[in-house]
DRENMAR-833048 format. One record per residue (C-alpha): residue in one letter; x, y, z. Coordinates in steps of 0.1 Angstrom, whole numbers, padded with zeros to 4 digits, always signed. Layout:
// residues N
AXYZ;...
END
This chain:
// residues 98
X+0138-0105-0080;X+0140-0075-0054;X+0104-0062-0055;X+0114-0026-0049;X+0131-0028-0081;X+0096-0037-0099;X+0080-0005-0097;X+0100+0033-0095;X+0093+0064-0085;X+0075+0090-0105;X+0072+0125-0095;X+0040+0132-0085;X+0025+0104-0090;X+0015+0068-0082;X+0023+0046-0096;X+0014+0004-0097;X+0022-0032-0112;X+0001-0065-0107;X+0027-0089-0100;X-0002-0118-0092;X-0040-0127-0096;X-0055-0153-0087;X-0092-0160-0079;X-0079-0157-0042;X-0071-0127-0041;X-0041-0106-0054;X-0003-0089-0056;X+0006-0061-0059;X+0036-0029-0061;X+0034+0010-0054;X+0053+0037-0059;X+0046+0063-0040;X+0059+0104-0048;X+0061+0126-0011;X+0024+0139-0002;X+0007+0117-0029;X-0018+0088-0013;X-0051+0072-0019;X-0086+0088-0004;X-0104+0071+0022;X-0120+0037+0009;X-0131+0006+0019;X-0131-0031+0004;X-0146-0059+0008;X-0116-0081+0020;X-0087-0076+0042;X-0054-0063+0030;X-0016-0067+0040;X+0007-0037+0029;X+0045-0042+0040;X+0066-0010+0035;X+0097-0018+0008;X+0108+0018+0011;X+0101+0050+0020;X+0077+0063+0052;X+0040+0065+0048;X+0007+0073+0073;X-0020+0044+0066;X-0051+0053+0084;X-0078+0025+0095;X-0112+0038+0108;X-0096+0076+0113;X-0065+0061+0134;X-0031+0077+0124;X-0003+0049+0114;X+0029+0059+0110;X+0052+0027+0083;X+0083+0028+0081;X+0098+0011+0057;X+0107-0033+0071;X+0069-0029+0087;X+0033-0042+0076;X-0004-0032+0088;X-0031-0056+0079;X-0062-0035+0071;X-0094-0053+0077;X-0123-0060+0057;X-0151-0035+0052;X-0129-0007+0076;X-0126+0028+0058;X-0089+0033+0055;X-0066+0057+0039;X-0028+0061+0028;X-0004+0094+0022;X+0035+0094+0016;X+0056+0113+0044;X+0086+0109+0024;X+0084+0091-0010;X+0077+0050-0004;X+0073+0014-0022;X+0046-0011-0003;X+0039-0045-0013;X-0001-0043-0013;X-0014-0083-0011;X-0054-0086-0011;X-0067-0112+0000;X-0101-0128-0012;X-0106-0159+0008;
END
């Protein structure tokens, strides 16, 4: 399975697809058009983001991180975070619940 091919870009949108959901966590893929993002929020679980394609600014507790293709970043539980596409990008999101 090629993760980047599981989801396509849509103009002006954020698209997501859940790959697996278990009691211990979820795995999802997202596609963000340029300039799109997710507003600041917190989650009660650690999350790992792996960039499949493109570039994104990922903000964790107000600190900006530029994430590029084939890079990953961990977003710690209960820390405010947000995402914004520098150019369109796809990511794999792994949420770990236990």
